C-alpha positions in Angstrom: -1.2 17.0 40.6 -4.4 15.1 40.6 -6.6 18.1 38.7 -3.6 18.0 36.2 -4.1 14.4 35.3 -7.8 14.4 35.2 -7.7 17.5 32.9 -5.5 15.8 31.1 -7.4 12.3 30.9 -10.3 14.3 29.7 -8.2 16.2 27.0 -7.0 13.1 25.4 -10.7 11.2 26.0 -12.3 14.4 24.7 -9.7 14.6 21.6 -10.5 10.6 20.4 -13.9 10.9 20.8 -13.8 13.6 17.8 -10.9 11.5 15.6 -13.1 10.1 12.6 -11.8 7.4 11.1 -12.1 7.2 7.4 -14.4 4.8 5.4 -12.4 1.6 3.8 -13.6 2.7 0.0 -11.0 5.8 1.3 -7.9 3.5 -0.2 -9.5 3.4 -3.6 -7.8 5.8 -6.3 -4.4 6.8 -7.6 -1.4 6.7 -5.4 2.3 7.5 -5.7 5.0 6.7 -3.5 6.8 9.7 -1.5 9.8 8.0 -0.5 10.7 5.2 -2.5 13.5 3.7 -4.6 11.9 2.8 -7.3 9.2 5.2 -7.4 5.6 3.7 -7.4 2.3 4.5 -8.5 -0.3 1.8 -7.9 -3.9 2.3 -8.6 -6.5 0.7 -5.8 -9.3 -1.0 -6.6 -12.2 -3.1 -4.8 -13.2 -6.2 -5.8 -15.9 -8.2 -3.4 -15.0 -7.4 -0.1 -10.9 -7.2 -0.9 -8.7 -4.6 -2.0 -6.5 -4.6 -4.8 -3.2 -2.6 -5.9 -2.7 -2.6 -9.5 0.9 -0.9 -10.8 0.6 1.9 -13.0 4.1 3.2 -12.8 7.5 2.0 -11.5 10.7 4.1 -12.0 12.6 0.8 -13.0 9.8 -0.9 -15.0 11.1 0.1 -18.6 13.9 -1.2 -20.5 16.8 1.1 -21.8 15.2 2.5 -24.2 12.5 4.2 -21.7 9.6 3.0 -23.5 9.2 -0.7 -23.5 8.2 -1.9 -20.0 10.0 -5.1 -19.2 8.9 -8.5 -18.7 8.1 -10.4 -15.7 11.0 -12.5 -16.0 11.7 -13.2 -12.6 8.1 -14.6 -12.0 8.0 -18.1 -10.1 5.3 -19.1 -13.0 6.7 -19.9 -15.9 3.8 -18.9 -17.8 3.9 -15.4 -16.6 7.7 -14.7 -17.3 6.3 -13.1 -20.6 3.8 -10.6 -19.6 4.8 -6.9 -19.6 5.0 -5.3 -15.7 2.7 -2.5 -16.9 -0.4 -3.2 -15.2 -0.1 -6.3 -13.4 -2.4 -6.2 -10.3 0.9 -7.0 -7.9 -0.6 -6.0 -4.2 -3.7 -8.4 -3.5 -6.3 -9.8 -1.2 -6.1 -6.7 1.4 -9.0 -6.8 4.0 -10.3 -3.7 6.1 -10.8 -4.1 9.4 -10.8 -1.3 12.3 -9.1 1.1 10.5 -6.5 -0.7 8.6 -6.1 -3.4 5.4 -4.2 -6.6 5.9 -4.0 -9.7 4.8 -2.6 -9.0 1.5 0.2 -10.3 -0.6 2.6 -8.0 -2.4 4.0 -9.0 -5.1 8.0 -7.8 -6.4 8.3 -8.2 -10.3 11.7 -7.0 -9.7 12.9 -10.3 -7.5 10.0 -12.9 -8.7 9.1 -12.5 -4.6 6.2 -12.3 -2.4 5.6 -10.8 0.6 2.8 -10.1 3.3 1.5 -6.5 3.2 -0.4 -3.9 5.3 -2.0 -1.0 4.9 -3.0 2.5 6.7 -4.2 5.7 6.1 -3.1 8.3 8.5 -5.7 10.4 6.4 -7.4 11.1 2.9 -4.3 11.9 1.2 -1.3 9.9 2.7 -0.7 6.6 3.3 1.8 4.1 4.5 2.7 0.6 2.6 4.2 -2.2 4.6 5.5 -5.2 2.7 7.4 -7.8 4.9 8.2 -11.6 5.6 7.2 -13.5 8.5 6.8 -10.6 11.2 5.7 -7.0 10.5 8.9 -5.9 12.4 10.7 -7.4 9.8 9.9 -5.4 6.4 9.7 -1.9 5.2 7.5 0.9 4.9 6.9 2.9 2.2 4.7 6.4 1.9 1.6 7.4 -0.5 0.1 10.3 -1.1 -3.1 10.0 -3.2 -2.8 11.7 -6.7 -6.4 11.6 -8.1 -8.4 13.0 -4.6 
């Protein structure tokens, strides 16, 4: 029994020692939701030491004609209510530490509300993005895949 436990411990240590974390800038690029409703597409970019997500597409962002982007009419800032939803930066201020992105905000123009957000890259092509209020446990995780490797 002692041999089995020792062998298992060595195997776990070996696997963990070969695991490579992705560089912080691996989040940069275009990401598309896999499982969310509405369907979403963001372009992540870096400014200073923080990461941001610009909304490129949302399946619910167009008027009934399917061409005209909706306005940000529920924005708490009255001066922004006439802007188009297309191209707004609604993921802001993510910082990278220990393989995760945290401390960010996610603005949802459909509701006019802002949530806390974290992100974690599962690998170079898959990301979990979690929006929440208060505690992370009180939130929703959306899966994204990179569309421009």
